[in-house]
C-alpha positions as CSV (number, residue, x, y, z in Angstrom):
1,M,105.8,80.2,163.6
2,T,107.5,82.4,165.3
3,N,107.8,85.9,164.4
4,I,110.5,86.0,161.5
5,N,111.8,89.5,161.5
6,L,113.5,89.6,157.2
7,S,114.8,92.6,156.1
8,D,115.1,93.8,152.9
9,D,118.8,93.6,153.6
10,L,118.6,90.4,154.3
11,I,116.6,89.3,151.5
12,K,118.6,90.2,149.2
13,D,121.4,89.0,150.9
14,F,119.3,85.3,150.3
15,I,119.1,85.8,146.5
16,Y,122.1,86.6,146.0
17,S,124.4,84.0,148.1
18,M,122.0,81.8,145.7
19,Y,122.8,82.6,142.5
20,R,126.2,82.6,143.8
21,K,125.9,79.2,144.5
22,E,124.8,79.1,141.6
23,V,127.9,80.4,139.4
24,L,130.2,78.6,141.5
25,L,128.5,75.0,140.8
26,N,128.3,75.6,137.3
27,L,132.1,76.5,137.2
28,K,134.5,74.3,135.0
29,G,137.5,75.0,136.1
30,V,139.2,76.1,139.6
31,V,139.4,80.2,139.3
32,L,136.0,82.4,138.4
33,T,137.4,83.0,135.0
34,D,136.0,87.0,134.2
35,E,132.8,85.3,132.5
36,D,131.9,83.5,136.3
37,R,132.5,86.9,137.8
38,K,130.3,89.5,135.0
39,Q,127.5,87.4,135.6
40,L,127.6,87.4,139.4
41,H,128.2,91.0,138.3
42,E,125.0,91.3,136.9
43,K,123.1,88.8,139.2
44,R,124.4,91.9,142.2
45,D,122.9,94.9,140.2
46,F,120.1,93.1,140.1
47,V,119.0,92.2,143.1
48,N,120.1,95.9,144.0
49,R,117.6,97.0,142.3
50,L,114.6,95.2,143.3
51,S,112.0,97.5,144.5
52,E,110.1,97.6,148.1
53,T,107.1,96.2,146.4
54,E,109.6,93.5,144.5
55,L,111.2,92.5,148.3
56,A,108.1,92.9,150.1
57,D,106.1,90.3,147.8
58,I,109.2,88.0,147.9
59,R,109.3,88.5,151.8
60,C,105.8,87.3,151.5
61,W,107.1,84.6,149.6
62,V,109.3,83.4,151.7
63,L,107.4,83.0,154.9
64,D,104.1,81.6,153.4
65,K,106.6,78.5,152.2
66,L,108.6,78.2,155.9
67,K,104.7,78.2,156.9
68,V,103.8,75.2,154.7
69,L,106.9,74.1,156.0
70,E,106.4,74.3,159.3
71,S,103.1,72.9,158.7
72,Q,104.5,68.8,157.2
73,H,107.2,69.0,159.8
74,K,104.2,69.5,162.7
75,Q,102.0,66.5,161.2
76,D,105.5,64.2,160.7
């Protein structure tokens, strides 16, 4: 597998993007409500509080998943 550098900022951005996508998919209207904004702020704060150990664990998990996907792709 190609060596991939997943920086802490990239991991945080990825996680927050997933949370943001979840909120946008669950919108009941066209515009973000105050509750939607509150949810996004809470999720952003959660992501920003992740420790270096937690980020390293997430990084390892992502890389392991990518290796499995690559392996499956090679078998096809």
